[in-house]
N, C-alpha and C positions, 0 to 999 in steps of 0.2 A: 159265451164263455171266453172266446178269444178276445173280444172287446174288453171284457172285465180284467183279463190278465194284462192287457196293454195299459189299461187305466191304472191298475195297481203299480205297474212298473214305472209309469210316469210320475205318480205320486211319490213313490220311493225315491226316484231320481231328484225330484224337487226338494225333498228333505235332505238328501245326502249332499248335494252340491253346496248349499250354504255352509254345512258342517265342514266340508273339505276346504272351502275357501277360508273359513275362520281358522281352521287348524294350520293351514299353510301360512296365512297372514301372521298368526301367532309365532310360528317357527321362524319366519323371515324377520320378525321384530326381535326375537331372541338372538338370532344369528347376527343381526345388525348391532345389537347391544354388545355382543361378544367382540365384534370387530373393533369397537371403540372402548372396551373396558380397560384396555392397557394404556389409555391416555388420560386417565383421571387427572385433573389439574385445573388451572385457572388461566384464562385469557386476559392479557392486559391490552387495552386499546385506548388510543387517544384521538380526540376530535379537534382538529385545528380550525376553528371558525371564529366568528366575531367574539364569542364568549369563551369557548375552549373548555375542554374537560378531559381528564384521564380516569378511566374506570378499570375495575377488576371484576371479573365474573367467572363463576364456575362453569365448566363445560355443560353440566346438567341444568344450567340457568338458575342456580340458587345462589344466594348470598352476594348479589351484585352490589358493589359499593363504589362511591366516587372517591378518588384519591387526590384529585386536584381539580379546581373549578374556575380557573381564570385563563385568560388568553395566553398562549405559549407558542413557541416555534422551535423547529429543529430538535424535536424530542427523539431520543433513542434509549432503549432499555435492554438489560440483560438480567434475568432472574429477579432479584429484589432491589435493583438499582435502576433509576432513570435519570438521565441528564437532559436538561432543557433550558431554553432562554425564555424569560417572561418579562413583559413590560406592561404594568397596570398601575392602578391608583396607589397601591400600597408597596410595591416592590419593583425593582428593575435589576436584572443581572442574570448570571448563569447559576442554576441551582441543581442540586442533587436531591432526588426524591427517594426516600427509603420506603419501598412498597409495603413492607411488613409493619413498620412503625407509623406509616403515613406522616413522615417527618420531612420537612424541606430544609436543606442545608445550603446556605449561600456560599458559593464557591468563588465568584468573582463579581463584585458589585460594579455597576456601570460598564460592564463588558457585554458585547453582543456577539452571539454565535454567527459564524459565516459558513458553517458546514454541519452536517449531521455528526454528532459525537460517535466514536467507535470504541468498542470494548476489546481488550486483548483476549486471546483464546482461553486463558486461565481466569479471566475476569478480575485480575488484580490491578489492571491499569485501564485508563481511557485516554483518548486523544481527540482533540478538536481544534478547529481554526476559529479565531476570534479577534476582534479589534475593540479598543476602548472607545467609548462614546465620544464623538467629536474628533476622532482621528481616523485617517484612511489606512493606516498601517496594520496589516493583518499578520498575526503570529500563530505558530503552532504551539499548543499547550499540552503538556503531559500531566495527567491526574493520577495520583496514587490512591486507589480506592480503599486501601487499608488505613491510611492516615488522613485522607482528603487534602493532602498537600498538592499544590499546583506548581509546575515548573515550566517556564517559557523556554522553548528551544530556539536559541539564537544562531545556531550554526547553519541555518537554511536561508537561502536567498532566492529571489525570483517569485513569480506568481504561482502559488500553490493551490490545488484544490483536490477534492475526492481522496481524503486520507482514510487509510484502513491499516490493519495489522497483518504482517506476515507471520510473526511469532511474538513472544513476550518482549523481545528486545528490539524488534525491527518493525518499522512502519513502511507502508507503501503510499505513494501519492503521484499525482500528475503535476508537472512543473514546466513553466515557460520562463526562459531566462530574462533578466531585466534588460529593458531597452530593445528587446527583439519581439515587438508586437506582431510582426508579420510571420513569426515562426510558429511552430506547432507545440502542443503539449506532449511531453514524453513521460513515461513512467519511471520513477526512481524509487530507491529504497534508502532508508537511513537507520543506522544502528545507534541506539542510545548509549550503549556501553563503549563502543569504539569511536563514536562520533564520526562515522564515515558515511558519505553519501555515494550511492552507486546508481548509474543509469542502466536500467535493465533491458530496455528495448530501444534499438536505433531504427527509426523509420522517418519518412518524410510526411507522415500522416499524423493526425491528432489521435493519441492513445490515452484513454482516460478510464476512470472507474475500475481500478484494479481491485480484485477480490481474491484472496488466497484460499486455496483448499485447506481443510482442517489438517491434512497430513503435511502441509507445507511444501509439497512437491510441484504444485501447479498454481498458476494464476490466470483467472479469467479477466478479460478487459474488453472495453469497447473501442472500436477504431473506425474512422471514416475513410479508410483506404479504398473502399468501393463506393463511396458517396454517402449513403446513410450510415449511422452508427450501428454497426453490427457486432456480434459476439465472437471473440477469439479466445484461445487458450494457449498458454506458453508452458512448456515443460522446462523447469528451472535447471534440470540436470544437463540438458543438451541445447537449450534455447530454441527448440523446435516449436514453431507456431502453427496451430491448427484452427481452421474455421469451424465454428459451431453453428452459427446462424448468419447467413449473408444475404437473406432475401427480404425480410420483413422490417428490419430496423428494430433495435432493442432499447427499451427505456433505461436510462441511467438510474442507478440506485435500486434496481429490481432484481439483481443477481443474488442467488442464495445457493450455497453448497450443501449437499447431504452430509451427515456426520461421517460416513465412510469414504467421502471424496470420490464417489462413483457417479453421482447424478448432480445436475444443475437445474435450478429453476430460474426463469427469467420472463419478462413481459414484453410482448410485441403489440403493435397497433393492428387491429382487425378492421373489419368492415363497419361502416356507419360510426366510426370514431370509438368503437369499443376496444378495450384492451384484452388481449388473450394471454393467459399464463401457459407457458410451455415447459415441458420436462424433458431434458436430454440425458440419455444414458450413455456414459462414456465407454462402457464395456462393449456394447453392441452397436454404437453409433446410431441409435434410433431416437427419434423425437416424437413426442405425443402432446396433444392439447389437453391441458388440465381443465380448462373452461374459461369463461369470461371472468375477469377480476384483476386485482393488483396487489402489491406488496406481499408476495407469497414467501413462505418460509417452511422449513422442515421442522417437525417435532424432534425431540432429542433421540428417539429410537429410529428415526429415519423412515418410518413406515407411513407417516401421515403428513399432509400438507395443510397449513393454516393460511387462509387468504381472505381478502375482503372483496366486495363487489358493490356497485351502485346500480340499482334498477331504475332506469329512466322513466319507465311507464308508471311505476308506483311511487317513485321518489323515495325509495327505501335504501338505506345503508344496511348491508348484511355481512356477517362474518361466518365463514364455513371452515369445517375440518373434513378433509377427504382422505380415505384409505387408498394408498397408491396401488395396492395389489387388487383389491376387490372393486375399486371405483365408488364404493359407497360413500355418501356425503351426509353430514349432519349440519344443520344451521345452529350456530351457537347463540346469536343474538341478531336482532334487526331493530332499526329505529328510523323514523321519518326525517328526511333532510330535504328542504325545499329546493335549494339551488342545484342546478345540473352540474355546475363546475365543481361542486364539493365532493369529489372523491377525496374527502378530507380526513379519512382515517390515515394518519401519517405515523402512527405508532401502533405496532401490532406484534405481539410475541406470546409464546406459551410457556407456562411454568408447570412442570409435571410434579405431581404429589409424590 
């Protein structure tokens, strides 16, 4: 009798456990979908290799389509606009791609980009560094995205790189004066309206890659004052400089601010040549590892992180979205890429519906 009761109990247990696991898995999946339901939209990504292509894909992996299918360089996009340089059999120059219309507009024929284009906070303007083919002279250009008119900014001298926007009227950049090749790059600002250039930081080190917070009160930058290029932040109201990361070395071009100006994403070099995405919270001075990957950015609501990664063992390029609070991650797309060097997704951003 006792043995039969034990047998009945074991049978019941064997029936109940799979049902429980199925119910829990179903709830977890539902919870996971709820965590990402607020970020319905499309991911734009570009692959800069021998052929080159720019694609648009829904987060739910539907309606993937190619926007551009030729070799390109220095692509940067915001919402429905992408600026890039292309040199192929049919065209050469700087182009503006309309994502919605899948239309290419030639901005500057026979001009070559020397830096990533950057968009203003209100997305009314773009700025980039370029030179005409056959010439070594580099100039800063301002593009009006409402009219597609380009203006060359002639009031700047010296060797300039790493241009970005402080606000709609003012750009940031690193500059070394003419004839001073042994000197360092210093961060400056330039107002289009006032035509005034201002040196923002005075140091004996190279200060580069200035990126302004959305609220315009802070600027992050990279400096080699401790040897490697590490991450610092300056408060524009009192010029106080604070160290954010001074141990690992930070990749230029990897810095991204959260929409509320309270968090910063950046990329450092990890073990075995892997790159690690880090998230620093300025309110509590805490830093955490997001994971292996590169070119991270925040979604518009500031709750999720979009980033890419290259898996050396499988040779797969992958794009992910991660919930900052719950740490849940979804894979948006993956594709095979033969060469190890090709962490070649150099254009990646998210458009919310």
